[in-house]
VEXDREN-2710 file (C-alpha; in Angstrom, 1 decimal):
% VEXDREN-2710
k/r/px/py/pz
1/MET/-0.1/0.0/0.0
2/ARG/1.3/3.5/-1.0
3/SER/2.1/5.7/2.0
4/ASN/0.7/9.3/2.3
5/ARG/3.6/10.4/4.3
6/ARG/5.3/13.6/3.0
7/LEU/8.7/13.0/1.6
8/THR/11.6/14.8/3.2
9/ASP/13.9/17.2/1.3
10/VAL/16.5/14.6/1.1
11/GLU/14.2/11.7/0.2
12/ARG/12.9/13.8/-2.9
13/GLU/16.4/14.7/-3.9
14/GLN/17.3/11.0/-3.9
15/ARG/14.2/10.2/-5.9
16/ARG/15.3/13.1/-8.4
17/GLU/18.6/11.3/-8.7
18/ARG/17.1/8.0/-9.3
19/ASP/15.1/9.5/-12.2
20/ARG/18.0/11.4/-13.6
21/GLN/20.0/8.1/-13.5
22/ARG/17.3/6.3/-15.5
23/LEU/17.3/8.8/-18.0
24/HIS/21.0/8.8/-18.4
25/GLN/21.0/5.1/-18.5
26/ALA/18.0/5.1/-21.1
27/ALA/20.2/7.8/-23.3
28/GLU/23.2/5.6/-23.2
29/GLN/21.4/2.8/-24.9
30/LEU/21.5/4.9/-28.0
31/LEU/25.4/4.5/-28.2
32/SER/24.8/1.1/-29.8
33/SER/23.1/0.3/-33.2
34/ASP/20.7/-1.7/-31.7
35/GLY/19.7/1.1/-29.1
36/TRP/19.5/3.5/-31.8
37/ARG/17.2/1.4/-33.9
38/ARG/15.2/0.4/-30.7
39/TRP/14.5/4.2/-30.0
40/VAL/13.8/5.1/-33.8
41/ARG/11.1/2.0/-33.9
42/VAL/9.6/3.2/-30.6
43/ARG/9.3/6.8/-32.0
44/ALA/7.8/5.7/-35.3
45/ARG/4.9/4.0/-33.5
46/ASN/1.7/5.9/-33.5
47/GLY/0.8/5.3/-29.9
48/LEU/4.2/6.6/-28.7
49/SER/4.9/9.8/-30.7
50/ARG/2.8/11.8/-28.1
51/TYR/5.5/11.4/-25.4
52/SER/8.5/13.4/-25.1
53/VAL/12.1/12.3/-26.0
54/ASN/13.0/11.6/-22.4
55/ASN/9.9/9.5/-22.1
56/GLN/10.4/7.7/-25.2
57/LEU/14.0/6.8/-24.4
58/LEU/12.5/5.4/-20.7
59/ILE/10.0/3.5/-22.8
60/ALA/12.5/2.0/-25.1
61/LEU/14.9/1.0/-22.4
62/ALA/12.1/-0.7/-20.3
63/CYS/10.1/-2.3/-23.1
64/PRO/11.9/-2.4/-26.6
65/GLU/9.0/-3.9/-28.5
66/ALA/6.6/-1.2/-27.0
67/THR/3.9/-0.1/-29.6
68/PHE/1.1/1.8/-27.8
69/VAL/1.5/2.9/-24.1
70/CYS/-1.2/4.3/-21.7
71/GLY/-1.9/4.6/-17.9
72/PHE/-4.1/2.2/-16.3
73/ARG/-7.3/4.4/-16.4
74/ALA/-6.7/5.3/-20.0
75/TRP/-6.6/1.7/-20.9
76/LEU/-10.0/1.2/-19.5
77/GLN/-11.2/4.2/-21.2
78/LEU/-10.0/2.7/-24.5
79/GLY/-11.7/-0.9/-23.7
80/TYR/-8.8/-2.6/-22.2
81/GLN/-7.7/-3.9/-18.9
82/VAL/-4.1/-4.3/-17.6
83/ARG/-3.5/-8.1/-17.0
84/LYS/-2.9/-9.0/-13.3
85/GLY/1.0/-9.3/-12.6
86/GLU/2.1/-7.1/-15.4
87/LYS/5.1/-4.7/-14.6
88/ALA/4.8/-1.1/-15.2
89/ILE/6.8/1.0/-17.4
90/TRP/7.8/4.2/-15.4
91/ILE/7.9/7.4/-17.1
92/LEU/8.1/11.0/-15.8
93/ALA/4.9/13.3/-15.8
94/PRO/4.8/17.0/-14.9
95/LEU/3.6/18.1/-11.5
96/THR/2.7/21.7/-10.9
97/VAL/2.8/22.9/-7.3
98/LYS/1.4/25.9/-5.9
99/ARG/3.2/27.9/-2.9
100/ALA/1.5/30.9/-1.1
101/LYS/3.5/33.8/-0.8
102/ASP/4.1/35.4/2.6
103/ALA/1.9/37.9/4.0
104/ASP/4.5/40.5/4.3
105/GLU/5.3/40.4/0.6
106/SER/4.4/43.3/-1.7
107/ALA/1.0/43.7/-3.6
108/ASP/2.8/43.1/-6.7
109/GLU/4.3/39.8/-5.3
110/ALA/1.0/38.6/-3.9
111/GLY/-0.7/35.6/-5.1
112/GLU/0.6/32.1/-5.6
113/GLU/4.0/31.0/-7.2
114/ARG/3.6/27.7/-9.3
115/ARG/6.7/25.4/-9.8
116/VAL/6.8/22.4/-12.1
117/PHE/8.4/19.0/-10.7
118/PHE/8.4/15.8/-12.4
119/ARG/7.5/12.5/-10.8
120/ALA/7.5/8.9/-11.8
121/VAL/4.1/7.3/-13.1
122/PRO/3.4/4.0/-14.4
123/VAL/2.1/3.1/-17.8
124/PHE/1.6/-0.1/-19.6
125/ASP/2.1/-1.2/-23.3
126/ARG/-0.6/-2.9/-25.3
127/SER/1.3/-6.3/-24.8
128/GLN/0.5/-6.1/-21.2
129/VAL/-3.4/-5.5/-21.5
130/ALA/-6.5/-7.5/-22.9
131/GLU/-9.7/-6.6/-24.3
132/ILE/-12.6/-6.0/-21.6
133/PRO/-15.0/-8.8/-22.0
134/GLY/-18.2/-7.7/-23.5
135/GLY/-16.6/-4.3/-24.2
136/THR/-15.9/-2.3/-27.6
137/PRO/-12.2/-1.9/-27.8
138/THR/-10.7/1.1/-29.7
139/ALA/-8.6/0.3/-32.5
140/LEU/-4.9/1.5/-31.8
141/GLU/-3.4/1.7/-35.0
142/SER/-4.1/2.1/-38.8
143/PRO/-3.6/-0.5/-41.5
144/CYS/0.0/-0.5/-43.0
145/GLU/0.1/0.1/-46.7
146/PRO/3.0/-0.5/-49.2
147/LEU/4.9/2.1/-50.9
148/THR/3.5/1.0/-54.3
149/GLY/-0.1/2.0/-55.0
150/ASP/-2.0/5.4/-54.1
151/SER/-3.6/4.6/-50.6
152/HIS/-1.9/7.7/-49.1
153/ALA/-2.6/10.3/-51.9
154/HIS/-4.7/12.3/-49.3
155/LEU/-1.3/13.2/-47.6
156/THR/0.1/15.0/-50.8
157/ALA/-2.2/18.1/-50.5
158/PRO/-1.4/18.8/-47.0
159/LEU/2.5/18.2/-47.3
160/VAL/2.5/20.7/-50.5
161/ALA/0.4/23.1/-48.2
162/PHE/2.9/22.8/-45.4
163/ALA/5.7/23.4/-48.0
164/LYS/4.1/26.9/-49.0
165/LEU/3.6/27.6/-45.4
166/ILE/7.3/27.5/-44.8
167/GLY/8.1/29.3/-48.1
168/PHE/8.9/26.4/-50.5
169/SER/7.2/25.4/-53.8
170/VAL/6.9/21.8/-54.9
171/ALA/7.0/20.7/-58.3
172/PHE/6.4/17.1/-59.7
173/GLU/8.6/16.5/-62.6
174/ALA/9.9/13.5/-64.3
175/ILE/13.7/12.9/-63.1
176/ARG/16.2/10.7/-64.6
177/GLY/18.2/8.2/-62.5
178/ALA/17.3/7.1/-59.2
179/VAL/17.6/10.5/-57.2
180/GLY/13.7/10.6/-56.4
181/GLY/13.7/14.2/-55.6
182/TRP/15.8/17.0/-54.2
183/CYS/15.4/20.4/-52.0
184/ASP/17.1/23.2/-53.3
185/GLN/17.2/25.4/-50.0
186/GLY/18.7/28.6/-51.7
187/ALA/15.7/28.8/-54.2
188/LYS/13.2/27.3/-51.7
189/ARG/12.1/24.8/-54.2
190/ILE/11.3/20.8/-53.9
191/VAL/11.2/18.6/-56.8
192/VAL/9.6/15.2/-56.6
193/ASP/9.8/12.5/-59.2
194/ALA/6.5/12.2/-61.0
195/SER/7.3/8.8/-62.2
196/GLN/7.2/7.3/-59.0
197/SER/4.0/5.9/-57.4
198/VAL/1.9/8.2/-55.4
199/ASN/3.0/6.5/-52.3
200/ALA/6.5/6.8/-53.0
201/GLN/6.0/10.4/-53.9
202/VAL/4.7/11.0/-50.4
203/ARG/7.8/9.5/-48.9
204/ILE/9.9/11.6/-51.1
205/LEU/8.0/14.7/-50.2
206/VAL/8.5/13.9/-46.4
207/HIS/12.1/13.5/-47.0
208/GLU/12.6/16.7/-48.9
209/LEU/10.3/18.5/-46.4
210/ALA/12.8/17.4/-43.6
211/HIS/15.8/19.2/-45.5
212/ALA/13.7/22.3/-45.9
213/LEU/13.0/22.7/-42.3
214/GLY/16.6/23.4/-41.8
215/VAL/18.4/19.8/-42.0
216/GLY/20.9/21.1/-44.7
217/TYR/24.4/20.0/-45.6
218/ARG/25.7/23.3/-44.5
219/GLU/24.3/23.0/-41.0
220/TYR/25.1/19.3/-40.5
221/GLY/27.3/17.9/-43.2
222/ARG/25.9/15.7/-46.0
223/GLY/26.3/12.4/-43.9
224/ARG/24.6/13.5/-40.8
225/ALA/21.9/15.5/-42.6
226/GLU/21.0/12.4/-44.7
227/VAL/21.2/10.3/-41.4
228/ILE/18.8/12.7/-39.8
229/VAL/16.3/13.1/-42.8
230/ASP/16.2/9.4/-43.4
231/THR/15.3/8.8/-39.6
232/VAL/12.7/11.6/-39.8
233/THR/11.2/10.2/-43.0
234/PHE/11.0/6.5/-41.4
235/ILE/9.3/7.8/-38.4
236/VAL/6.7/9.9/-40.2
237/CYS/6.0/7.5/-43.0
238/ALA/5.5/4.4/-40.5
239/GLY/3.5/6.5/-38.2
240/ALA/1.2/7.3/-41.2
241/GLY/0.7/3.8/-42.1
242/LEU/3.3/3.4/-45.0
243/ASP/5.2/0.4/-45.1
244/VAL/8.9/1.4/-44.8
245/GLY/10.1/-1.9/-43.2
246/GLY/12.6/-2.4/-45.8
247/GLU/14.6/0.7/-45.0
248/SER/17.6/0.8/-43.0
249/ILE/17.5/2.7/-39.8
250/PRO/20.8/4.9/-39.6
251/TYR/23.2/4.8/-36.7
252/VAL/24.8/8.0/-35.5
253/ALA/26.7/7.1/-32.3
254/GLY/29.9/7.7/-33.8
255/TRP/29.2/11.4/-34.6
256/GLY/29.9/12.8/-31.1
257/GLU/33.4/11.5/-30.7
258/ASP/34.1/12.2/-27.1
259/GLY/30.7/13.7/-26.5
260/ALA/28.9/10.8/-28.2
261/LEU/26.2/10.8/-25.6
262/GLU/25.3/14.4/-25.9
263/ALA/25.6/14.1/-29.8
264/VAL/23.4/11.3/-30.3
265/THR/20.8/12.7/-27.8
266/GLU/20.9/16.1/-29.3
267/PHE/20.0/14.6/-32.9
268/ALA/17.3/12.5/-31.4
269/GLY/15.8/15.8/-30.2
270/VAL/16.3/17.3/-33.6
271/ILE/14.7/14.2/-35.2
272/ASP/11.9/14.3/-32.9
273/SER/11.1/18.0/-33.3
274/VAL/11.2/17.9/-37.2
275/ALA/8.9/14.7/-37.2
276/ARG/6.5/16.2/-35.1
277/LYS/6.1/19.3/-37.5
278/LEU/5.5/17.0/-40.3
279/GLU/3.2/14.8/-38.4
280/ALA/1.2/17.8/-37.4
281/ALA/1.0/18.6/-41.2
282/ILE/-0.6/15.6/-42.2
283/ALA/-2.7/14.9/-39.3
284/PRO/-6.2/16.6/-38.3
285/ALA/-5.4/19.0/-35.5
286/SER/-8.2/17.8/-33.6
287/ARG/-7.6/14.1/-33.6
288/ASP/-8.3/12.3/-30.5
289/GLN/-5.6/11.5/-27.9
290/PRO/-5.6/9.1/-25.1
291/ALA/-6.4/11.0/-21.8
292/ASP/-2.9/10.5/-20.3
293/ALA/-0.8/11.9/-22.9
294/ILE/2.3/13.2/-21.3
295/ALA/5.3/15.4/-22.5
296/SER/8.0/16.5/-20.4
END
């Protein structure tokens, strides 16, 4: 049974230190090819994109095969129940604390001061839950479609509109060779190979828009920029239900040299940020989210 006793300052600091160590350990997992692939696959799944990078790392460390994560009550709302004996995945959730100001403070200082702390909260993966008997469970993911065909033609218009929003034009033209497309950041122009299937054009457009969002060769160098953009493309397309399983997931741990941990987590943050912008461009702004979506 959980105690309601207030923690001492020392106990609170010890708990925060344990949380920091868990985050550090989770980030260190990225310094292997397997660890990087694990985070990318977690980030590419629809049910996990709503979490912050830090929480994605914690989920990937605790449950590498996670696909959709929610709190206990949120699972009930979705029509599922956590199976008895399942071990929780612990992530960090923001907690706002109010502190009343002293009576002798000036009028300008009167009122309440708000501080935000983070506390560990339990969540569970879909592999740990079962449908509630007699209920109507919510579907947790969309069908996956191949890059051939035109099942995702509806994404072309919002992607072109997003390009226009950030100041880029988009042209669909026949391109010789296997280039597929390019982004001219100077001319603010994106070209997509019109001879490709519609689904493949969507993938190319996502790739080139990631470049347009500032992931250029000048900023990162050719190799690093392509790793970032390829990873963003994998995440966004997989999340949208396009089958990109045959694509390789680049590994970036060697970039940082002595500062490898900082370098890899920085690029994970860049990838997550760029992917979120593109995901927002192709998803309805009012799409339903589980009740316990957490960002930290």
